[in-house]
GUDO-247897 format. One record per residue (C-alpha): x negated, z negated, y; residue number from 1; residue in three letters. Coordinates in nm, 2 decimals, always signed. Each point is the difference from the previous one (the first is absolute). Example, Ala and Ser with C-alpha at 12.3 -4.5 7.8 and 13.67 -1.06 7.14 Angstrom:
<ketors>
- px_pz_py_i_aa
- -1.23_-0.78_-0.45_1_ALA
- -0.14_+0.07_+0.34_2_SER
</ketors>
This chain:
<ketors>
- px_pz_py_i_aa
- -8.50_-3.38_-5.67_1_MET
- +0.35_+0.09_-0.11_2_SER
- +0.07_+0.25_-0.28_3_GLU
- +0.10_+0.36_+0.12_4_PRO
- +0.36_+0.08_-0.04_5_ALA
- +0.07_+0.18_-0.33_6_PRO
- +0.08_+0.36_+0.00_7_ASP
- +0.35_+0.09_-0.09_8_THR
- +0.13_+0.31_-0.19_9_PHE
- +0.33_+0.10_-0.16_10_ASP
- -0.15_-0.03_-0.35_11_TYR
- -0.31_-0.16_-0.14_12_VAL
- -0.12_+0.13_-0.34_13_ILE
- -0.25_-0.19_-0.20_14_VAL
- -0.21_+0.25_-0.20_15_GLY
- -0.08_+0.37_+0.03_16_SER
- +0.03_+0.10_-0.37_17_GLY
- +0.25_+0.24_-0.15_18_ALA
- +0.30_-0.19_+0.13_19_ALA
- -0.14_-0.11_+0.33_20_GLY
- -0.12_+0.35_+0.09_21_SER
- +0.34_+0.16_-0.09_22_VAL
- +0.19_-0.26_+0.20_23_LEU
- -0.23_+0.05_+0.31_24_ALA
- +0.06_+0.38_-0.02_25_TYR
- +0.38_-0.03_-0.04_26_ARG
- +0.06_-0.28_+0.25_27_LEU
- -0.20_+0.18_+0.28_28_THR
- +0.22_+0.31_-0.05_29_GLU
- +0.25_-0.18_+0.22_30_ASP
- -0.08_+0.05_+0.37_31_PRO
- -0.10_-0.31_+0.18_32_GLY
- -0.04_-0.22_-0.32_33_VAL
- -0.33_-0.19_+0.00_34_THR
- -0.18_-0.10_-0.32_35_VAL
- -0.31_-0.21_-0.07_36_CYS
- -0.18_+0.03_-0.33_37_VAL
- -0.24_-0.27_-0.11_38_LEU
- -0.26_+0.11_-0.25_39_GLU
- -0.23_-0.27_-0.15_40_ALA
- -0.28_+0.25_-0.07_41_GLY
- -0.21_+0.24_+0.20_42_PRO
- +0.08_+0.36_+0.10_43_PRO
- -0.03_+0.26_-0.28_44_ASP
- -0.33_+0.14_+0.11_45_ARG
- -0.19_-0.05_-0.32_46_ASN
- -0.06_+0.36_-0.12_47_PRO
- +0.05_-0.09_-0.37_48_PHE
- +0.37_-0.08_+0.08_49_ILE
- +0.06_+0.37_+0.07_50_HIS
- -0.19_+0.14_-0.29_51_ILE
- +0.23_-0.03_-0.31_52_PRO
- -0.29_-0.10_-0.23_53_ALA
- -0.11_-0.25_+0.25_54_GLY
- +0.24_-0.26_-0.16_55_PHE
- -0.30_-0.09_-0.21_56_ILE
- -0.17_-0.14_+0.31_57_LYS
- +0.30_-0.14_+0.19_58_THR
- +0.16_-0.20_-0.28_59_LEU
- -0.31_-0.22_-0.02_60_VAL
- -0.06_-0.02_+0.38_61_ASN
- +0.13_-0.32_+0.15_62_PRO
- -0.01_+0.15_+0.35_63_GLU
- +0.31_+0.21_-0.08_64_VAL
- +0.16_-0.18_-0.28_65_THR
- +0.14_-0.34_-0.10_66_TRP
- -0.22_-0.10_-0.29_67_GLN
- +0.27_-0.21_-0.17_68_PHE
- -0.03_-0.12_-0.36_69_LYS
- +0.25_-0.13_-0.25_70_THR
- -0.01_-0.34_-0.15_71_GLU
- -0.18_-0.02_-0.34_72_PRO
- +0.26_+0.02_-0.27_73_LEU
- -0.01_-0.03_-0.38_74_ALA
- +0.15_+0.35_-0.03_75_MET
- -0.29_+0.14_+0.20_76_THR
- -0.27_-0.18_-0.20_77_GLY
- -0.05_-0.25_+0.28_78_GLY
- -0.10_+0.27_+0.24_79_ARG
- +0.08_+0.03_+0.37_80_ARG
- +0.10_+0.36_+0.06_81_ILE
- -0.06_+0.17_+0.33_82_SER
- +0.33_+0.08_+0.17_83_THR
- -0.13_+0.19_+0.29_84_THR
- +0.23_+0.10_+0.29_85_GLN
- -0.07_+0.22_+0.30_86_GLY
- -0.10_-0.17_+0.33_87_ARG
- -0.03_+0.28_+0.25_88_THR
- +0.23_+0.24_+0.18_89_LEU
- +0.22_+0.14_-0.28_90_GLY
- -0.04_-0.31_-0.21_91_GLY
- -0.03_+0.08_-0.37_92_SER
- +0.09_+0.36_+0.07_93_THR
- -0.35_+0.03_+0.13_94_SER
- -0.17_-0.12_-0.32_95_VAL
- +0.25_+0.07_-0.28_96_ASN
- +0.00_+0.28_-0.26_97_GLY
- +0.22_+0.22_+0.21_98_MET
- +0.25_+0.06_-0.28_99_ILE
- +0.36_+0.09_+0.11_100_TYR
- +0.25_-0.12_-0.26_101_ASN
- +0.37_-0.07_+0.07_102_ARG
- +0.07_-0.15_-0.34_103_GLY
- +0.33_+0.03_-0.20_104_GLN
- +0.35_+0.01_+0.16_105_PRO
- +0.09_-0.30_-0.22_106_GLY
- -0.25_-0.22_+0.19_107_ASP
- +0.20_+0.00_+0.31_108_LEU
- +0.34_+0.01_-0.17_109_ASP
- -0.10_-0.34_-0.15_110_SER
- -0.07_-0.13_+0.35_111_TRP
- +0.36_+0.09_+0.10_112_ALA
- +0.13_-0.16_-0.32_113_GLN
- -0.16_-0.33_+0.12_114_ARG
- +0.23_+0.00_+0.30_115_GLY
- -0.21_+0.20_+0.24_116_ASN
- +0.25_+0.23_+0.17_117_ARG
- -0.12_+0.34_+0.08_118_GLY
- -0.32_-0.01_-0.21_119_TRP
- +0.10_+0.22_-0.29_120_GLY
- -0.20_+0.32_-0.06_121_TYR
- +0.26_+0.23_+0.16_122_ASP
- -0.01_-0.23_+0.31_123_ASP
- -0.38_+0.01_+0.03_124_CYS
- -0.12_+0.35_-0.12_125_VAL
- +0.05_+0.14_+0.35_126_GLY
- -0.24_-0.26_+0.14_127_TYR
- -0.27_+0.11_-0.24_128_TYR
- +0.04_+0.35_+0.13_129_ARG
- -0.01_-0.12_+0.36_130_ARG
- -0.36_-0.11_+0.00_131_SER
- -0.12_+0.26_-0.25_132_GLU
- -0.13_+0.35_+0.07_133_ASN
- -0.02_+0.16_-0.34_134_ARG
- -0.25_+0.28_-0.02_135_ILE
- -0.01_+0.19_-0.33_136_GLY
- +0.23_+0.01_-0.30_137_PHE
- +0.33_-0.17_+0.04_138_GLY
- +0.04_+0.07_+0.37_139_GLU
- +0.35_+0.12_-0.07_140_GLY
- +0.12_-0.17_-0.32_141_ASN
- -0.03_-0.36_+0.12_142_ARG
- +0.17_+0.05_+0.34_143_GLY
- -0.10_+0.06_+0.36_144_ARG
- -0.30_-0.19_+0.11_145_THR
- -0.07_-0.05_+0.37_146_THR
- -0.26_-0.28_+0.03_147_GLY
- -0.35_-0.04_+0.12_148_GLY
- -0.17_-0.09_-0.33_149_LEU
- -0.13_+0.31_-0.18_150_PRO
- +0.04_-0.02_-0.38_151_ILE
- -0.21_+0.26_-0.17_152_THR
- -0.09_+0.11_-0.35_153_ASP
- -0.34_-0.03_-0.17_154_MET
- -0.23_+0.28_+0.09_155_ASP
- -0.31_-0.10_-0.21_156_TRP
- +0.04_+0.03_-0.37_157_PHE
- -0.22_-0.10_-0.30_158_HIS
- +0.03_+0.17_-0.34_159_PRO
- +0.01_-0.35_-0.16_160_VAL
- +0.31_-0.08_+0.21_161_SER
- +0.16_+0.32_-0.11_162_ASP
- -0.08_-0.08_-0.36_163_ALA
- +0.15_-0.35_+0.04_164_PHE
- +0.32_+0.15_+0.13_165_ILE
- +0.02_+0.25_-0.29_166_ALA
- -0.07_-0.28_-0.24_167_GLY
- +0.29_-0.21_+0.14_168_CYS
- +0.23_+0.30_-0.03_169_GLN
- -0.11_+0.03_-0.37_170_GLY
- +0.12_-0.36_-0.04_171_LEU
- +0.35_+0.10_+0.12_172_GLY
- -0.05_-0.11_+0.37_173_ILE
- +0.14_+0.27_+0.22_174_PRO
- -0.18_+0.16_+0.29_175_ARG
- +0.17_-0.12_+0.32_176_ASN
- -0.08_+0.20_+0.32_177_PRO
- +0.16_-0.25_+0.24_178_ASP
- +0.04_-0.36_-0.11_179_TYR
- +0.15_-0.08_+0.34_180_ASN
- +0.30_+0.22_-0.05_181_SER
- +0.20_-0.28_-0.16_182_GLY
- -0.11_+0.08_-0.36_183_ASP
- -0.32_-0.19_-0.05_184_GLN
- -0.08_+0.04_-0.37_185_ALA
- -0.29_+0.22_-0.10_186_GLY
- -0.37_+0.08_+0.07_187_VAL
- -0.17_+0.19_+0.29_188_GLY
- -0.21_-0.03_+0.31_189_TYR
- +0.07_-0.26_+0.26_190_PHE
- +0.12_+0.07_+0.35_191_GLN
- -0.21_-0.15_+0.28_192_ARG
- -0.01_-0.09_+0.37_193_ALA
- -0.30_+0.23_+0.05_194_ILE
- -0.02_+0.30_+0.23_195_GLN
- -0.29_+0.24_+0.07_196_LYS
- -0.23_-0.23_-0.19_197_GLY
- +0.08_-0.32_+0.19_198_ARG
- +0.21_-0.31_-0.07_199_ARG
- +0.31_-0.01_+0.21_200_VAL
- +0.08_-0.37_+0.05_201_SER
- +0.31_-0.14_+0.16_202_ALA
- -0.20_-0.06_+0.31_203_ALA
- -0.09_+0.37_+0.02_204_VAL
- +0.35_+0.12_-0.09_205_ALA
- +0.21_-0.24_+0.21_206_PHE
- -0.20_-0.25_+0.21_207_LEU
- -0.20_+0.25_+0.20_208_ARG
- +0.29_+0.22_+0.09_209_PRO
- +0.19_-0.32_+0.11_210_ALA
- -0.30_-0.10_+0.22_211_LEU
- +0.02_+0.33_+0.18_212_ALA
- +0.34_-0.09_+0.14_213_ARG
- -0.14_-0.27_+0.22_214_GLY
- +0.24_-0.28_-0.09_215_THR
- -0.20_-0.14_-0.29_216_LEU
- -0.25_-0.28_+0.05_217_ASP
- -0.24_-0.02_-0.29_218_LEU
- -0.23_-0.30_-0.04_219_ARG
- -0.26_+0.00_-0.27_220_THR
- -0.20_-0.30_-0.13_221_ASN
- +0.31_-0.20_+0.08_222_ALA
- +0.08_-0.23_-0.29_223_ARG
- +0.35_-0.15_+0.02_224_ALA
- -0.04_-0.37_-0.03_225_SER
- +0.37_-0.11_+0.03_226_ARG
- +0.34_+0.13_+0.10_227_LEU
- +0.15_-0.15_+0.32_228_LEU
- +0.36_-0.14_+0.00_229_PHE
- +0.26_-0.13_+0.23_230_GLU
- +0.23_-0.19_-0.24_231_GLY
- +0.09_+0.24_-0.28_232_LYS
- -0.10_+0.31_+0.20_233_ARG
- -0.34_+0.18_-0.02_234_ALA
- -0.13_+0.07_+0.34_235_VAL
- -0.36_+0.10_-0.04_236_GLY
- -0.33_-0.02_-0.19_237_VAL
- -0.31_-0.20_+0.06_238_GLU
- -0.33_+0.17_-0.11_239_TYR
- -0.37_-0.05_+0.00_240_LEU
- -0.29_+0.24_+0.04_241_HIS
- -0.24_-0.23_-0.19_242_GLU
- +0.00_-0.33_-0.19_243_ARG
- +0.00_-0.28_+0.26_244_GLY
- +0.08_+0.25_+0.28_245_GLY
- +0.25_-0.04_+0.28_246_THR
- +0.35_+0.05_-0.12_247_PRO
- +0.19_+0.28_+0.17_248_ARG
- +0.37_+0.08_+0.00_249_GLN
- +0.23_+0.30_+0.01_250_VAL
- +0.37_-0.04_+0.05_251_ARG
- +0.29_+0.21_-0.13_252_ALA
- +0.32_+0.05_+0.19_253_ARG
- +0.19_+0.14_-0.30_254_ARG
- -0.18_-0.06_-0.33_255_GLU
- -0.32_-0.11_-0.18_256_VAL
- -0.06_+0.22_-0.30_257_ILE
- -0.24_-0.12_-0.27_258_VAL
- -0.17_+0.29_-0.18_259_SER
- -0.32_-0.17_-0.11_260_ALA
- +0.01_+0.08_-0.37_261_GLY
- +0.12_-0.20_-0.30_262_THR
- -0.27_-0.27_+0.01_263_ALA
- -0.04_-0.03_+0.37_264_ASN
- +0.37_+0.01_+0.08_265_THR
- +0.07_-0.29_-0.23_266_ALA
- -0.29_-0.20_+0.14_267_ARG
- +0.10_+0.07_+0.37_268_LEU
- +0.36_-0.11_-0.06_269_LEU
- -0.12_-0.32_-0.17_270_GLN
- -0.26_-0.10_+0.26_271_VAL
- +0.27_+0.06_+0.26_272_SER
- +0.24_-0.24_-0.16_273_GLY
- +0.22_+0.22_-0.21_274_ILE
- -0.01_-0.07_-0.38_275_GLY
- +0.03_-0.27_-0.26_276_PRO
- +0.01_-0.34_+0.16_277_VAL
- -0.25_-0.15_-0.25_278_ASP
- -0.25_+0.27_+0.07_279_LEU
- +0.04_-0.03_+0.38_280_LEU
- -0.05_-0.38_-0.03_281_GLY
- -0.33_+0.05_-0.19_282_ARG
- -0.11_+0.25_+0.27_283_LEU
- +0.09_-0.25_+0.28_284_GLY
- +0.23_+0.26_+0.16_285_VAL
- +0.32_-0.11_+0.17_286_PRO
- +0.31_+0.15_-0.18_287_VAL
- +0.17_+0.26_+0.21_288_VAL
- +0.22_+0.13_-0.28_289_HIS
- +0.00_-0.07_-0.37_290_GLU
- +0.00_+0.30_-0.22_291_ARG
- -0.11_-0.07_-0.35_292_ARG
- -0.08_+0.35_-0.10_293_GLY
- -0.27_+0.07_+0.26_294_VAL
- -0.31_+0.08_-0.21_295_GLY
- +0.19_+0.01_-0.34_296_SER
- +0.11_+0.30_-0.20_297_ASN
- -0.35_+0.14_+0.03_298_PHE
- -0.08_+0.29_-0.24_299_ARG
- -0.28_+0.25_-0.05_300_ASP
- -0.08_+0.28_-0.25_301_HIS
- -0.27_-0.11_-0.25_302_TYR
- -0.20_+0.29_-0.16_303_ALA
- -0.23_+0.03_-0.29_304_SER
- -0.23_+0.30_+0.00_305_ARG
- -0.18_+0.17_-0.29_306_MET
- -0.32_+0.21_+0.03_307_VAL
- -0.13_+0.28_-0.22_308_MET
- -0.35_+0.15_+0.02_309_ARG
- -0.02_+0.38_+0.05_310_ALA
- -0.20_+0.22_-0.23_311_LYS
- -0.35_+0.11_+0.11_312_PRO
- +0.02_+0.28_+0.25_313_GLY
- +0.34_-0.10_+0.14_314_ILE
- -0.01_-0.09_+0.36_315_GLU
- +0.25_-0.25_+0.14_316_THR
- +0.02_-0.18_+0.34_317_LEU
- -0.28_-0.22_-0.13_318_ASN
- -0.24_+0.30_+0.02_319_ASN
- +0.15_+0.17_+0.30_320_LEU
- -0.01_-0.32_+0.20_321_GLY
- -0.38_-0.03_-0.01_322_ARG
- -0.31_+0.17_+0.13_323_GLY
- -0.01_+0.37_+0.08_324_LEU
- +0.34_+0.06_-0.15_325_LYS
- +0.15_-0.25_+0.24_326_LEU
- -0.17_+0.19_+0.28_327_GLY
- +0.17_+0.31_-0.11_328_GLY
- +0.34_-0.17_+0.00_329_GLN
- -0.07_-0.13_+0.35_330_ILE
- -0.07_+0.35_+0.11_331_LEU
- +0.31_+0.13_-0.16_332_ARG
- +0.21_-0.28_+0.18_333_TRP
- -0.17_+0.07_+0.33_334_ALA
- +0.09_+0.37_-0.02_335_THR
- +0.36_-0.06_-0.10_336_GLY
- -0.03_+0.09_-0.37_337_GLN
- +0.15_-0.21_-0.28_338_PRO
- -0.23_-0.29_-0.08_339_SER
- -0.02_-0.33_-0.18_340_ILE
- -0.02_-0.16_+0.35_341_LEU
- +0.36_+0.11_+0.07_342_ALA
- +0.17_-0.13_-0.32_343_THR
- +0.19_-0.31_-0.06_344_ALA
- -0.15_-0.25_-0.25_345_PRO
- +0.28_+0.08_-0.25_346_SER
- +0.04_+0.37_-0.09_347_HIS
- +0.26_+0.02_-0.27_348_VAL
- +0.32_-0.19_-0.05_349_PHE
- +0.19_-0.08_-0.31_350_VAL
- +0.34_-0.17_+0.03_351_PHE
- +0.10_-0.08_-0.35_352_TRP
- +0.14_-0.26_-0.25_353_LYS
- -0.18_-0.29_-0.16_354_SER
- +0.23_+0.04_-0.31_355_PHE
- +0.23_+0.28_-0.12_356_GLU
- +0.37_-0.03_+0.07_357_GLY
- -0.02_-0.10_+0.37_358_LEU
- +0.22_+0.20_+0.24_359_ASP
- -0.26_+0.00_+0.28_360_GLN
- -0.38_-0.04_+0.03_361_PRO
- -0.11_-0.36_+0.02_362_ASP
- -0.37_+0.09_+0.05_363_LEU
- -0.22_+0.16_+0.25_364_GLN
- -0.33_+0.14_-0.13_365_CYS
- -0.28_+0.15_+0.21_366_VAL
- -0.29_+0.22_-0.11_367_PHE
- -0.32_+0.07_+0.18_368_THR
- -0.29_+0.22_-0.11_369_PRO
- -0.25_-0.28_+0.08_370_GLY
- -0.07_-0.36_-0.09_371_SER
- -0.14_-0.31_+0.16_372_TYR
- -0.26_-0.24_-0.14_373_ALA
- +0.15_-0.30_-0.17_374_GLU
- +0.00_-0.31_+0.21_375_GLY
- -0.10_+0.18_+0.32_376_LYS
- +0.20_+0.09_+0.30_377_ASN
- +0.04_+0.38_+0.03_378_TYR
- -0.35_+0.08_-0.14_379_VAL
- +0.01_+0.32_-0.20_380_LEU
- -0.12_-0.02_-0.36_381_ASP
- -0.35_+0.15_-0.06_382_ASP
- +0.15_+0.23_-0.27_383_TYR
- +0.28_+0.25_+0.03_384_PRO
- +0.34_-0.16_-0.08_385_GLY
- +0.37_+0.00_+0.06_386_VAL
- +0.25_-0.28_+0.06_387_THR
- +0.36_-0.04_-0.08_388_CYS
- +0.21_-0.31_+0.08_389_GLY
- +0.35_-0.12_-0.03_390_ALA
- +0.23_-0.26_+0.16_391_TRP
- +0.36_-0.11_-0.04_392_GLN
- +0.24_+0.14_+0.25_393_HIS
- +0.21_-0.31_+0.06_394_ARG
- -0.18_-0.31_-0.10_395_PRO
- +0.21_-0.31_-0.06_396_GLU
- -0.28_-0.25_+0.06_397_SER
- +0.03_-0.16_+0.35_398_THR
- -0.23_-0.22_+0.19_399_GLY
- -0.05_-0.12_+0.36_400_TRP
- -0.20_+0.02_+0.32_401_VAL
- -0.06_-0.32_+0.19_402_ARG
- -0.20_-0.09_+0.31_403_ALA
- -0.28_-0.25_-0.08_404_ARG
- +0.00_-0.14_+0.35_405_SER
- +0.14_+0.08_+0.34_406_ALA
- -0.32_+0.19_+0.08_407_ASP
- +0.06_+0.37_-0.04_408_VAL
- -0.37_+0.06_-0.04_409_PHE
- +0.02_-0.17_-0.34_410_GLU
- +0.11_+0.23_-0.28_411_ASP
- +0.34_-0.08_-0.16_412_PRO
- +0.05_-0.10_-0.36_413_GLU
- +0.10_+0.31_-0.19_414_ILE
- +0.14_-0.05_-0.35_415_ASN
- +0.16_+0.31_-0.16_416_PRO
- +0.05_-0.16_-0.35_417_ASN
- -0.10_+0.32_-0.16_418_TYR
- +0.13_+0.05_-0.36_419_LEU
- +0.18_-0.34_+0.00_420_SER
- +0.32_+0.16_-0.12_421_ASP
- +0.01_+0.10_-0.37_422_PRO
- +0.17_+0.34_+0.09_423_MET
- -0.29_+0.08_+0.23_424_ASP
- -0.25_-0.06_-0.29_425_VAL
- +0.20_+0.23_-0.23_426_ARG
- +0.02_+0.28_+0.25_427_VAL
- -0.37_-0.04_+0.09_428_HIS
- -0.11_+0.03_-0.36_429_LEU
- +0.23_+0.30_-0.04_430_GLY
- -0.17_+0.16_+0.30_431_GLY
- -0.35_-0.06_-0.13_432_MET
- +0.09_+0.16_-0.33_433_ARG
- +0.15_+0.30_+0.18_434_LEU
- -0.32_+0.04_+0.20_435_VAL
- -0.20_+0.01_-0.32_436_ARG
- +0.22_+0.27_-0.14_437_ARG
- -0.03_+0.21_+0.32_438_MET
- -0.38_-0.03_+0.00_439_LEU
- -0.03_+0.11_-0.36_440_ASN
- +0.19_+0.33_-0.01_441_THR
- -0.14_+0.32_-0.14_442_PRO
- +0.00_+0.15_+0.34_443_GLU
- -0.25_-0.26_+0.13_444_LEU
- -0.21_-0.01_-0.32_445_ALA
- -0.24_+0.27_+0.12_446_ARG
- -0.07_-0.19_+0.32_447_PHE
- -0.02_-0.37_-0.10_448_LEU
- -0.24_-0.17_-0.23_449_ASP
- +0.12_-0.36_-0.07_450_ARG
- +0.18_-0.30_+0.15_451_GLU
- -0.23_-0.24_+0.18_452_THR
- +0.25_-0.24_+0.15_453_LEU
- +0.15_-0.20_-0.18_454_PRO
- -0.17_+0.18_-0.29_455_GLY
- +0.12_+0.09_-0.35_456_PRO
- -0.03_-0.35_-0.14_457_ASP
- +0.29_-0.12_+0.22_458_VAL
- +0.31_+0.09_-0.20_459_GLN
- +0.25_-0.29_-0.06_460_SER
- +0.25_-0.12_+0.26_461_ASP
- -0.20_-0.32_+0.04_462_ASP
- -0.32_+0.19_+0.06_463_GLU
- +0.16_+0.24_+0.25_464_LEU
- +0.17_-0.29_+0.18_465_LEU
- -0.34_-0.18_+0.01_466_ASP
- -0.15_+0.31_+0.16_467_PHE
- +0.28_+0.02_+0.25_468_ALA
- -0.05_-0.36_+0.10_469_LYS
- -0.37_+0.04_+0.05_470_LYS
- +0.00_+0.35_+0.16_471_ASN
- +0.34_+0.07_+0.15_472_GLY
- +0.04_+0.02_+0.38_473_SER
- +0.24_+0.03_+0.29_474_THR
- +0.13_+0.33_+0.12_475_THR
- +0.03_-0.15_+0.35_476_TYR
- +0.38_+0.04_-0.01_477_HIS
- +0.11_-0.34_+0.14_478_LEU
- +0.37_-0.06_+0.07_479_ILE
- +0.28_-0.24_+0.02_480_GLY
- -0.10_-0.31_+0.20_481_THR
- +0.28_+0.03_+0.25_482_ALA
- +0.25_+0.16_-0.23_483_LYS
- +0.32_+0.16_+0.12_484_MET
- +0.33_-0.15_-0.12_485_GLY
- +0.33_-0.17_+0.10_486_PRO
- -0.03_-0.33_+0.18_487_GLU
- +0.17_-0.17_-0.29_488_THR
- -0.31_+0.08_-0.21_489_ASP
- -0.22_-0.31_+0.08_490_PRO
- -0.32_+0.20_-0.07_491_MET
- +0.09_+0.30_+0.23_492_ALA
- -0.19_+0.00_+0.33_493_VAL
- +0.16_+0.30_+0.18_494_VAL
- +0.34_+0.16_+0.02_495_SER
- +0.07_+0.36_-0.10_496_ASP
- -0.07_+0.08_+0.37_497_ARG
- -0.34_-0.17_-0.04_498_LEU
- +0.08_-0.29_+0.23_499_GLN
- -0.13_-0.34_-0.10_500_VAL
- +0.29_-0.20_-0.12_501_HIS
- +0.09_-0.28_+0.24_502_GLY
- -0.22_+0.14_+0.28_503_MET
- +0.06_+0.22_+0.30_504_ALA
- -0.23_+0.26_+0.14_505_GLY
- -0.22_+0.01_-0.31_506_LEU
- -0.03_+0.27_-0.27_507_ARG
- -0.24_+0.07_-0.28_508_VAL
- -0.07_+0.36_-0.07_509_VAL
- -0.26_+0.07_-0.26_510_ASP
- -0.05_+0.00_-0.38_511_ALA
- +0.07_-0.38_-0.01_512_SER
- +0.38_+0.06_+0.04_513_VAL
- +0.02_+0.20_-0.33_514_MET
- +0.21_-0.21_-0.24_515_PRO
- -0.16_+0.16_-0.30_516_SER
- -0.28_+0.24_-0.07_517_MET
- +0.05_+0.37_+0.02_518_THR
- -0.11_+0.24_-0.28_519_SER
- -0.28_+0.12_+0.23_520_ALA
- -0.28_-0.08_+0.24_521_ASN
- +0.15_-0.18_+0.30_522_THR
- -0.11_+0.23_+0.28_523_TYR
- +0.29_+0.24_+0.01_524_ALA
- +0.27_-0.26_-0.03_525_THR
- -0.15_-0.22_+0.27_526_THR
- +0.02_+0.30_+0.23_527_LEU
- +0.36_+0.05_-0.10_528_MET
- +0.08_-0.37_+0.07_529_ILE
- -0.15_+0.03_+0.35_530_ALA
- +0.20_+0.32_+0.08_531_GLU
- +0.32_-0.17_-0.11_532_LYS
- -0.09_-0.32_+0.20_533_ALA
- -0.06_+0.21_+0.31_534_ALA
- +0.36_+0.11_-0.01_535_ASP
- +0.12_-0.36_-0.05_536_PHE
- -0.21_-0.11_+0.30_537_ILE
- +0.11_+0.28_+0.22_538_ARG
- +0.37_-0.06_-0.08_539_GLY
- +0.05_+0.32_-0.18_540_ARG
- +0.23_+0.02_-0.30_541_GLU
- -0.23_+0.07_-0.29_542_ALA
- +0.07_+0.33_-0.16_543_ALA
- -0.20_+0.22_-0.24_544_PRO
- -0.13_+0.33_+0.13_545_LEU
- +0.17_+0.31_-0.13_546_ALA
- -0.17_+0.16_-0.30_547_ALA
</ketors>
């Protein structure tokens, strides 16, 4: 029996995460344009996806996530660290911490300085606004926002969080009411992609409205197994519904756009024959186009968190998330009242400096009035506690992502090389010492009892670094494996218009194109990249929106 003829669309997008959802929405704005989106995971019907606190359940659920792990490294104590990514409609935006953080203007200015035309902050700020619907403080002072993703302020507050903020101010860290205004330094409450008690993923904000237009074909449980080429032109995608299943194909008249996420994008390019020749040879994959940088330049934020036990009688999320008190919080959530179920996992931000004398913050710190049991995945401690962690904004340590075989059902090799650069170690230790200072202010003294992790016996740089090796973890901010840069850079994978160097009809649009890490969570900037890419693809001259 002959294979059915492949379906043909103007554009085929691999991945329905932050970038894929925005692209589907923008491309289908043009009348008559047809788009097919392939999502490797299932529809986003799991109810825990839509309850903000449900991340505790979804992050460990292999039905809606890629349960990737890093390679064991000396600087992680020989541990393999979970590097979970979303695998459902909305991708990681359906399982992440919902934090909206643009970062510092200098992040993007450095991209432009690397030869990426049109990627400075002034060129890109309008694209942040395009996808964002700011609700709350800052609606006016950071420019007109017109997008579909609601960005809201915290509406559930804990007195320990208020005391933490006051303590930081006592240390000379200013209160910052809007860290997304272009001036990041300070302390305050995070802004989140939550509205009316529910997570608003990219699928909710962008993909569903695009589907309503009738020109978008969405295929779930469709794992892209290789890209299809005619010479040096991408013409389609082959995908599988299950391991060993019948391969199916979709064709693209105009472009194939890979938005599969930093790990999966690198792997898909490699198993399709684009990448370092020696790796393709080991995979047994015919070389379509040599590009050494595919899978390299990989970076992630590495965080160490400290825990303090609360004094008797102080209730934190640990108490409120159990038994009858949890029942009360569920009732509050169900009746539209502020509740712990409708908060992001990180409540308070601190953007500050690892050492005095720096012009800009080089650290992001997060505080939560709750704590998790040591060595367990998202299991609350059985005593009331609080957590504060820190990570370096722009790590210098780089690693790689490599396919282990041509089988896309086998997890790739993920090696972030955490803390391999001496500067990263210096900044990380500075961050840990800052966290300690922030947890031991007079303002917090009436709430907190003692440090339980790492504990008061851990004091020297060597002791703190040993703790970081044994207890530090990812923040799930994977970037860089298909970095943007001039074609003369042998490690660049895509141009400043996000086209794969040396190929036609093929773009990469996701966090993998970031040439360096932003001073932020990656969600907001990935949305911005997709908005800008949509203008490139539609043949529009990129221009920032008016303030």
